[in-house]
N, C-alpha and C positions, 0 to 999 in steps of 0.2 A: 566298692568305694573308689572315688577318685579325687577326692576333695578333703579338705579339714573333717575333724569329727569333733565333737562336744562330748564331755564327760560328766555324767552325775554320780555322786557318791551317798551313800544313805547311811546315815547315822540313827539307828532306830531307839534311840535311849532319850529320856527327859529326866527331869527331877520329880515331876507329878505330872499325870495326865489331865490337860486343861479338860474341863466339863463339855466343850465342843467339839473337841477332836475326835476323828475317825481314821487318823493316819496310822501306818504300821509303825508304833512306836510306843513305848512304856518305860517305867522305872527299873532299874537293875543295879545290883551291886557293883564297886568299883572293880573287883576281880573279872566278873563277867564282861564287864565294859572292855577291859584291857585285854582279854582273850579274845574278843570280838575284833579288835582292832587288829590283832595278828592275823584272823582269820581274811579279814579284809584285806590286808597288803599281800597275802598269798593269793587270792582272786587276782588282784591287779597284776601280780608278776605272771600267773598264769594264762592272762588272756592272750588269745589267738593274735590280736592287733597290737601286743606289747613287743619291746625290742627282743625279748627271749624267744619269741616265736616270730622273729621277722622274716622268715623262709615262708610264712603261711601268705604274707602280705602281697599284692601285685600292685605295679604303678606307684610304690611309694617315692618319695623325693630322696635323693643322694645323700648319704651319710654327712658329706661334707656341707649341707645345708644347715647343719645344726652341729655347733660348737661342741656340745656333750659327746658327737659321735653315735647317739641314739638312733636306730633305724625303726624305731615304733612310729605307730600312726601318728601324723599331723593333727594337732589339737589348738583349738581357737578359743573355747570357752570350758570353764569347768565349774559347776555349781556343787557345793556341799550342803546337803539338806537334811531333814530329819521329821520328826525327833528335834533334838536340841544339839546340833554339832558343836555349840559352844561349851558343851560339857568336856570337849577334848582339851587335855594342857597344852600348853606352849609347845612341849617336847613332842607329844602325840601328833599335833598337827604338822611339825616339823618332818616326823616321820612319814606322814600319810604324802606330804607335798614331795618328800624325796623319793619316796616309791614310784609316784606318778613320773616325775622327771626321769627315773631310771629306765621306764618303760616306753614312755611316750614323747614326740617332739614338740614340747609346749612352746608354742610362738612367743616371743618377745612381748608381742602386745596382747597376749591372751587376756580375756576377763575371767577373772578366777575369784567367785562368790562365795560367802560363808553365810549361812544364816545363824543368827545369835539371838538369845533371850536374855533381857535384864536380869540381874539376879544371878547369872552363871559366867558373867565376865567380869573382869578387873582391868586396871589399866595396865598392868605387867603382860597379863594373858593377851590383851589385845596387841600391844606392841610386838608380843612373839608370833602372833598370827600375822601381823604386816610383814615382819621380817622373814617369815615361812614363805611368803609370797602371796598371800591373800590379797587383792586389791579392790575388792568390793565386799562391803559388808550389809547384809539385810538384818535389821534389828525387828524382832517381833515385838512391836509396843501394844498394839490392837487398841489401847485407849490410854489417856493422860488422866482419866478419872478412877480413883482408886475404888469407889463403890463399883463401878463397871468391872474393874480388874478382879474385884474378889468374887462378883457374879460368874464371871468367866472362869475362875478356878484358876488364873495366874498367879504365879509366885512371886511376881514384883510389884512394886508400888510405882506410882507417878515419879516420884524423886528417882526412884532406882533408873527408871527410864532415861531422865534427863541427865543421870550421872553417866550412864552407858554411853550415850551420844558424845556428851563432852569427852569421855575417856577415849572412844574412836577417833574424834578429831586429834586429840593430843598424840594418839599413837601414829598418826599420818594419814588415816583415811580420807581421801578426797573423793571418794565415790560410795554414799551411804543411802540405802533405801529404808525408809520406814514403813512398816505394814499396819495399817489401821483397819477396824472392822466396824460396820455401820449396821443400824437397825437391829440393834440388841434390846433385849427384853426391858420394858421400862424407859428407852432412851428417848429423850425428847430432839427435836430438831436444833433447840439452841445447845444441847449437851454435845451432838455430833459437831456441830460447828465450833463448837469450843476447842475441841479435840483438832480439828482442821487446822485452826487459828495456831494451837500450840506447836503444832507440826512445821507449819510455814515459817513459823518465827525462829525455829531451829534453823532452816534452810538446807534441808537434804538434797540430796541430787534427783532423787526418785521417790515417788510414794506410791504405794498400792493400796487401794481403798476398797474393801470387799464388804458385801452385805452378808450378814450371818446366816446360815443355812441350817437349820436343826436338824441334823443327820441321824437317821436311825441308829440305836444302839449306842448312842451318846448321853452321858448323863444329864445335860442340859434336856434334850429332848424328853427324856423319862420325868424328869423335874416339871417340865411344860405339861406334859400330859397328865401329870397329877395335881396341876393347878397350882404349884409351889412357886410360878414366877409371876412377875408383872406381865402385862400385856405386852406383846411383841408389837412394832410398828405395822400399822396396814399397809397395802400395797401403794397408797396415794403417798404417806408419808414416806415410805421406802423409797419410790420413785423421785420424790422431792429432794430427799437427801443425796440421791445420786446426781441429780442435774444442778444441784447448788455444788456439790463437790467439784463437777467440770468446770463449771462458771467461776468458783473461787479461786481453783487452782492455775485455771489459764490467767486468771487476772493477776498472779502472782508468779507467772514465767514457767508454768508446767502444762505441757501440752498432754492431752489424752492419745496415745498411740496404740492402746488395746482396750478391750472393754473395762478392765478395772486398774490399770497402770497407767502412771503419769510420770512425765521427766522432763527435766530441763533438757534443752538442747544438747545431742549428742551423748545423753546418759541413759538412754533406753537400754533396757536390760538384753544384750546380746544372744545369751544364753536361751531365755525364754522365746524370743523372738526365732531363733533356730527351731524350737519344738512347733512353733505356728506356721513354719515354712517348710517342715520335712526336712529339715537339715539331719544328716546322720549322726547318730548318738550312742554312745556305750554308758550302759548302767551299772554301777558295782554296789552289793549288798543287797540283804532280803527285799523282795517286792521291787527292785530296780529293772526299769524296763529298758530295752535296746531297740534301735532302728539303725539297720545297714543295708543299704541297698533296698532289695524288696522283701527282706527277711525282717520280722520283729519276733522278739523273745522277750520273756519276764523271768527274772529270779524267784526262787521259792519265797514264797510271802511271810513265812514263818521264821523268825530270828534263830529260835532253837534248832529248827530243821536246816536251817542254813550254816550254822556254825558246826553240827553235826556232819553233815555232807562234805564240807571244807575239810575238817579234821580226818575223817574216814578215808576220803578220796583226793588225798593232796596230790596226785600225780594226775586226776583227770576231774578237776574241779569244774571246769567249766561244763561239760557234758551234763554233770550229775546235778547242776545248779539249774539250769534252764527247764522252764515249763512254759506251756502256753505258747509254743513256736509256731508261726505261722508264715507262709509265704503270701504275701500280699499281690491280690491280682491288679490289672490296669484298672480296673472299675473301683477297687479299694481305694488304690492311691489318689485316683482324681476325685473321689468324694472326699478323700482327708485333706487334700489340696484345697477344697473348696470350704469345708466347714471349719478347717482350722485356720485358714487365711484370712476368712472373714472375722475373725476375732481383731484383726488389725483394723485401726480405723483407716488405713490406705488401703485395704482389700488386697484383691489378687489380680495379678498381671496376665492378661489376655495372651500376651506374647509368651510368657513364661510357660503358660499352660500348653500353648500349641506346640512350643520348642520341646516340652517334655514330654508330651502323649501324642504327638503327631496328629490332633485333631483340634478344631476349634472349641471354646467353650459354648459358642451358639449351637455347634453340631450336637454336643453331649447334652447341654443343658438348656437349651434354647427355651423349652416350655416354662420351666422353673424361673428361669430369668423374666421372661416377660409377665408371668403370673405376680412376681414379687415386684417389680418395677412399676406394673400398673397400681399394685395396692400399695405403693411409696415406701416400700420397706428396703428394696435394692435400687442403686445407681450405677449406670455405666459412664464413664466419663475418661478421657485422656488415656483410653486402652486400660482401664483399671475397673474392677466390679468391686463394688463396697456398701455396706449397710449405712443406710440413711440413720438420723437421729431417731426415728420412730422405731426403724429396724434394730437398732442396738438395743432398745429396749425391750424387745421379744425376739432377740437374736436364735434362741434354741427353736422357736418355730419355725424361722427361716432356714436355719441349718439343716434341720430334719428332712427338709426336701431335697437335700443333696446325697442323702444315704440310700 
């Protein structure tokens, strides 16, 4: 590790699991949530990249670079996700941020994001989050249509979503993302455009617009298989929604910088761009993944097991939590560089590839490049390789060829 890292914090709890959700999350009593937070703080304190274990770090910046004197790893983005992180009280969020600051050298200009759901935030809680240092809020709206929200199993209404946004602005948030979901069962093109129009009228800095995927094991998929849902938009309607989303948002000042993400200039999500460009990151909490140098690992995926291991092995938390550890080969890293980087509309840099791996993209992937350039799916221009509009439509097909 030679540069700054990103940090991901997983909060695996929610009020009620949404019908479409297959994430590692679920409801839990308040005492379990409080216990979990203490376990999470212990994992953060035990990190070999934190200040308490600074002797394990090599090549870190000097203490004098940070007013706090913390010699932990340098951090440029933090993302608190879930689940529903906004179940944390203002005091709990302050505890979490204090623990991170005690262990890591968080840059003054760090992007610090937190996911939130309408129905779990209040004006006072949002003020407390902002005071704790959260400077980017992602609001899981999904839809501004009450019928669609009920179908998805969301706990909030259209009115609560609008109120949450207004309260976030009043609390001082100047960087807000709204999550929206298209291609819902029974959703018409006009209904989707109404959601987009409402979002744009609010003026968020960033919008994530995803098509619904009916994942195995979810309530919505089971309802669909039993014939209990309205018809799901077909591929043609799904693509029409996708293309009109790009046109409409561009018209209102949002450029698409990734397959499903749109931002006003300068408000692209730095944390997520880090994932797509293989920036080093540390994950805390159950199921959280980490990538440091050539090593990747994932924490145990069960929240119950995670808590038990932390509490039973608090002097060796790190080694007991990590599973699925792997040392990435150069071939693995080159493939990830390509298929992750191609998610970005600017694509990948040929010079960065050569500098990182000591070979040109042409030497390693020449045949794949030529095939997809001939097919109109890839383009090479100004030292970059990127997906064309048609390529973005069938990106998984192209990306698989780099594996």
